[in-house]
C-alpha positions in Angstrom: -7.6 -81.2 -92.0 -7.6 -78.1 -89.3 -8.2 -75.0 -89.4 -6.2 -72.4 -88.0 -8.4 -69.7 -86.0 -6.8 -66.1 -84.5 -5.9 -65.5 -80.5 -8.9 -64.3 -79.4 -8.2 -61.0 -78.5 -8.0 -59.9 -74.7 -11.5 -58.9 -73.0 -10.6 -55.5 -71.4 -12.8 -54.3 -68.0 -11.6 -50.5 -69.1 -15.0 -48.3 -69.1 -14.3 -45.5 -71.6 -12.6 -42.1 -70.7 -15.4 -40.6 -70.4 -16.7 -42.8 -68.7 -14.0 -42.7 -66.7 -14.3 -38.7 -66.1 -17.7 -38.5 -65.6 -17.0 -40.8 -62.4 -14.2 -38.4 -61.1 -16.8 -36.2 -61.6 -19.1 -38.3 -59.1 -16.5 -38.7 -56.2 -15.8 -34.8 -56.8 -18.9 -32.9 -56.8 -19.7 -33.7 -53.1 -16.1 -33.1 -52.4 -16.2 -29.7 -54.0 -17.4 -27.2 -51.2 -16.2 -29.2 -48.6 -12.7 -28.7 -50.0 -13.0 -25.5 -50.7 -13.6 -24.1 -47.6 -9.9 -26.2 -46.5 -8.5 -24.6 -49.0 -10.0 -20.8 -47.8 -10.1 -21.6 -43.9 -7.0 -23.6 -43.4 -4.4 -24.2 -46.0 -4.8 -20.3 -47.2 -4.7 -19.1 -43.8 -1.6 -21.4 -43.5 0.2 -20.6 -46.2 -0.2 -16.6 -44.9 1.7 -17.6 -42.2 4.3 -19.3 -43.5 5.6 -16.7 -45.3 4.4 -13.5 -43.3 7.4 -15.7 -40.6 10.1 -14.8 -43.1 8.4 -10.6 -43.9 8.6 -7.6 -41.4 5.1 -7.5 -41.2 3.1 -5.7 -38.1 -0.6 -4.7 -37.5 1.2 -0.9 -36.9 3.4 1.7 -38.7 5.1 1.5 -42.3 5.9 -2.4 -42.3 2.0 -2.7 -41.7 1.3 -1.2 -44.8 4.8 -2.2 -47.1 5.9 -5.0 -45.5 9.8 -6.6 -47.1 10.7 -10.2 -46.8 13.8 -10.0 -44.1 14.9 -14.0 -44.8 15.9 -16.4 -41.7 15.8 -12.6 -39.5 13.0 -13.9 -37.7 14.1 -16.6 -36.4 17.9 -15.7 -35.6 15.9 -13.4 -33.3 13.4 -16.2 -31.8 16.7 -18.6 -30.8 18.5 -15.5 -29.4 15.5 -14.2 -27.3 16.0 -16.0 -24.1 12.1 -15.1 -23.8 11.6 -17.1 -26.1 13.6 -19.9 -25.0 12.4 -19.5 -21.4 8.3 -20.0 -22.9 9.7 -23.0 -24.8 10.8 -25.1 -21.2 8.2 -24.1 -20.0 6.0 -25.7 -22.7 8.1 -28.7 -22.7 7.2 -29.2 -19.0 3.4 -28.1 -19.2 3.2 -30.8 -21.7 5.0 -33.3 -19.9 3.1 -32.9 -16.3 0.3 -32.5 -18.0 -0.3 -34.3 -20.9 2.3 -37.3 -20.5 1.8 -37.8 -17.6 -1.3 -37.2 -16.4 -4.0 -36.7 -18.6 -2.2 -40.0 -20.0 -2.3 -42.1 -16.9 -5.5 -40.8 -14.6 -7.7 -41.5 -17.6 -5.5 -45.1 -17.6 -6.4 -45.6 -14.2 -10.0 -44.7 -13.9 -11.0 -46.5 -16.9 -9.0 -49.9 -15.1 -10.7 -49.5 -12.1 -13.6 -49.1 -13.7 -13.5 -52.7 -15.3 -16.5 -54.7 -14.1 -18.3 -52.4 -12.3 -21.8 -52.1 -12.8 -23.1 -49.6 -15.4 -24.6 -47.2 -12.3 -21.2 -46.7 -11.3 -19.7 -46.1 -15.0 -22.5 -43.8 -15.3 -22.0 -42.0 -11.8 -18.0 -41.5 -12.8 -17.6 -41.0 -16.8 -20.4 -38.3 -16.1 -18.3 -36.6 -13.7 -15.1 -36.9 -15.3 -16.5 -36.1 -18.6 -18.0 -32.0 -17.1 -15.2 -30.8 -16.3 -13.8 -31.5 -20.3 -17.1 -30.0 -21.4 -17.4 -27.3 -19.7 -15.7 -24.1 -21.9 -12.0 -23.0 -20.8 -12.9 -20.1 -19.7 -15.4 -22.2 -16.7 -12.6 -24.2 -15.9 -10.1 -21.6 -15.0 -12.9 -19.3 -13.2 -13.5 -22.7 -11.1 -10.2 -23.8 -10.4 -9.3 -19.3 -9.7 -11.7 -20.1 -7.0 -9.9 -23.1 -5.5 -6.2 -21.9 -5.3 -6.9 -18.3 -4.8 -5.9 -17.0 -1.1 -9.6 -17.2 0.3 -10.3 -20.5 -2.0 -11.0 -23.6 -1.1 -8.0 -25.3 -0.9 -6.7 -23.0 1.8 -9.5 -23.0 4.2 -9.9 -26.7 3.6 -6.0 -26.4 4.6 -6.4 -23.7 6.8 -3.3 -22.1 5.4 -3.0 -18.6 3.6 -1.4 -19.0 0.8 -1.6 -17.3 -3.7 -1.2 -20.5 -5.0 -1.7 -19.1 -8.5 1.5 -17.1 -8.0 4.0 -19.1 -5.2 3.7 -22.2 -8.3 1.6 -21.0 -11.3 2.9 -24.2 -13.8 1.5 -26.8 -11.6 -1.5 -24.8 -11.3 -1.8 -24.7 -15.3 -0.6 -28.3 -14.8 -3.4 -29.1 -12.7 -6.1 -27.4 -14.3 -5.4 -29.0 -17.6 -5.3 -32.7 -16.2 -8.4 -31.8 -14.2 -9.6 -30.8 -17.7 -8.9 -33.1 -19.9 -8.7 -36.6 -18.4 -12.2 -37.5 -19.5 -10.6 -37.5 -23.3 -7.6 -40.7 -22.2 -10.2 -42.5 -20.1 -12.7 -42.5 -23.1 -9.8 -43.9 -25.6 -8.3 -46.1 -23.0 -12.1 -47.2 -22.0 -12.9 -48.5 -25.5 -9.4 -50.3 -26.1 -9.1 -52.2 -22.8 -13.6 -53.7 -23.9 -11.5 -54.9 -26.7 -8.8 -56.9 -24.0 -10.0 -60.7 -23.9 -11.3 -61.5 -21.0 -10.1 -65.6 -21.5 -6.6 -64.6 -21.5 -7.1 -62.3 -18.8 -8.7 -65.0 -17.0 -6.5 -67.9 -17.8 -3.1 -65.8 -16.9 -5.1 -65.3 -13.3 -5.5 -69.1 -12.9 -2.2 -69.5 -13.9 -1.1 -67.7 -11.0 -0.5 -64.0 -12.6 -1.1 -61.3 -9.9 -2.9 -58.2 -11.4 0.3 -56.1 -11.6 1.1 -58.9 -14.4 -1.3 -59.0 -16.4 -1.3 -55.5 -15.9 2.1 -55.3 -17.8 2.6 -58.5 -20.0 -1.5 -59.2 -21.5 -3.6 -55.5 -20.9 -1.0 -52.9 -21.6 0.8 -54.5 -24.8 -2.6 -55.8 -26.7 -3.7 -51.5 -26.4 0.1 -50.3 -27.7 -1.5 -48.7 -30.6 -4.6 -47.0 -28.5 -2.0 -45.4 -26.2 0.7 -44.2 -28.8 -2.8 -42.8 -30.6 -4.2 -41.3 -27.1 -0.9 -39.4 -26.5 -0.2 -38.0 -29.8 -3.3 -36.7 -29.6 -3.8 -35.4 -26.0 0.3 -34.0 -26.6 -0.7 -32.1 -30.2 -4.1 -30.4 -27.9 -1.4 -29.6 -24.7 1.6 -27.9 -27.1 -1.9 -25.3 -28.6 -3.7 -25.1 -25.1 -4.0 -21.3 -24.9 -6.9 -20.1 -22.9 -7.0 -22.2 -19.9 -3.3 -21.2 -19.2 -4.3 -17.2 -20.4 -7.2 -17.5 -17.9 -5.8 -18.5 -15.4 -2.7 -16.9 -14.8 -1.9 -14.6 -18.0 1.5 -16.3 -18.3 1.9 -14.9 -15.1 3.5 -13.6 -12.8 6.0 -12.5 -15.1 6.4 -15.2 -17.3 6.8 -17.7 -14.7 3.6 -19.5 -16.5 3.8 -18.2 -20.3 3.5 -20.8 -22.6 4.8 -20.0 -25.8 1.4 -20.4 -27.7 1.0 -16.8 -24.8 4.2 -15.5 -25.9 2.9 -16.1 -29.7 0.0 -14.0 -28.8 1.9 -11.9 -27.0 4.3 -10.5 -29.7 1.5 -10.5 -32.2 -1.4 -8.2 -30.6 0.1 -6.9 -28.4 3.5 -5.4 -29.4 2.0 -5.9 -33.2 4.4 -7.9 -34.3 2.6 -10.2 -36.5 6.1 -11.6 -38.6 8.1 -12.1 -35.0 5.1 -14.2 -34.4 4.1 -16.2 -36.9 7.9 -17.0 -36.7 6.8 -18.6 -33.7 3.9 -20.1 -34.7 5.9 -21.5 -36.9 8.1 -23.4 -35.1 5.5 -24.4 -33.4 4.0 -25.9 -36.1 7.2 -28.1 -36.3 8.0 -28.6 -33.2 4.1 -30.3 -33.8 4.9 -32.7 -36.2 7.6 -33.8 -34.9 6.6 -35.0 -32.1 3.0 -36.9 -34.5 6.0 -38.2 -36.5 7.5 -39.4 -33.6 4.6 -41.0 -32.0 3.8 -42.6 -35.4 7.4 -44.2 -36.1 7.2 -45.3 -32.4 3.8 -47.9 -33.6 5.0 -49.2 -37.0 8.2 -49.9 -34.8 6.1 -51.8 -32.8 3.8 -53.4 -35.3 6.8 -54.8 -37.0 
């Protein structure tokens, strides 16, 4: 005769609720100071800027005391402002010329040329390129002013008298930004190229593939994620570039090199229109977010 026994209850590893809460607190407490600092100095100013962008806030006058909500008036004015349109176009030219084409391409070329070179050669090249990156923007601007001024080094070498900062201000700031920022792209691509299997490249060479075909069909596809990540980072950095242009040309002559960050600064802190300046900043924030989403989308498409 068999005796029926009730099935044993399932064994669960769920800890008591009190223990779970203590575990969460154990994780959150070390992060508490960082969260508070981010809320105060990052999220707080961003939220305040978003709010101010919809008001007529100013630094002087009655609106500095009793600002009013004006809805989309700042944005309507912004897109009807020819100076803003001009600054936006110049910002696009600056980003494409100095980041997407200049820093990205030059950084990749330097990283490729360093492959297979001795440690001494790599150290010297890295030191020279990184030295331009670590100097402050004001110092970099002073160096390029001395180089491009009418009595500067370039005119002395060419034997001509030309005011490059007046006749070609955008070209001047693009070259200065490429010179200063290429080191970041070089380091990203040097790290990416070190992960490319050498036996794969050597096998392609044995099969008769030349340097160009090896680069296009092996090296670049293998480092495409690093290319997209580098493009996203340098685009965002260049989009917000202010100090180098301000110190080198001040946005001039006239508005010939006045990118959107400089125009935003002028409206907010020279003409004291904080509301209008915040609206410009909010538009730039949205543009930067769109660039980021585009690059992330391209990375996902390539991984699919």
